[in-house]
Residue, then its C-alpha position, 0 to 999 in steps of 0.5 A: m240229456v244226462e247219461k245214465t249212472n249206475a245209481m239210475r240203472v239200479l232205481d230203473a231195475h227196481k221200478v222206482p220213480y226218480e227226478i234228476i237234478t243237475f248242477s255244476p260239478d264244481i259243487h261238492s257239498a250238500e249245502g251247495v247243491a241245496e243252494a244251487v237248485g233252490i231246495s232245503p239242505a234238510e232234503v239233500y242227503k250226503t253220503l259219508v264214508v266212515s272208517r272203523e277199526h276192523g272191517k269195511p267202512l260204513l256209508v252214512m247218509i245225513a242231511g246236508d244241514r247236519e253234522l255226523d256225531l261219530k260217538r253217537m254213530a259208534r254207539a248206534v253200530g256197536e263200535k268203540k271208535l269210528k272216524m271220518a275217512t279223508y277225501r282221498q280215502a273215501e275216493e279210494l274205498t269207493g271208486l267215486q269222487v267226493g261229491g258223487i258218492s252214492p250208496l245206490a252206485l255202491l250196492n253189492r260192494g260190501f258196504e254197510v249202509y246207514i241213514d239218519r232217522p230224520a230222513t224217515e220224516l220225509s217222503h223224498v230226499y235228494v242223493s247223489a247219482g254216483r257222479r258230481g253234478i247230478n243228484l236224484r230225488v228218490p222216495v225215502k222208503d225205496l232208498i232204504a229198501i234198495t240200499k238196505a240201509k239201517v236207520v240210526e241216530a247219527t247226528g246231534e239234536 
């Protein structure tokens, strides 16, 4: 039995069905998660912490098999320049370990949340439960609604 995380409590409170997927907490990448549990990396969404010149960083969810295009993302959010937070910065800013960063665990913390458009073509995606070694399979529409994620073009073709 897996101990409930804040992300699970949020989904329970919103009556959103989810499936718990567990894997080695030594795996810190979406690609690694996909390989470990036998699913497509296109279904495993990683949450990236992106810094901007002024204001709180952004949380950007993209598929495990894609790379964030910082210029495209900056245009999408009306910023001149964005940069990826380092592992240490991401952990300090979120209070969560890299590999366990989840927008569901960071609600009401003032982060703007974005999700890459390809997610809208899927019924469900896997996102971190807020702890390394646990992902949740959640309906995309509910993930967007609960996190108030804005759909953007965040990755290249």
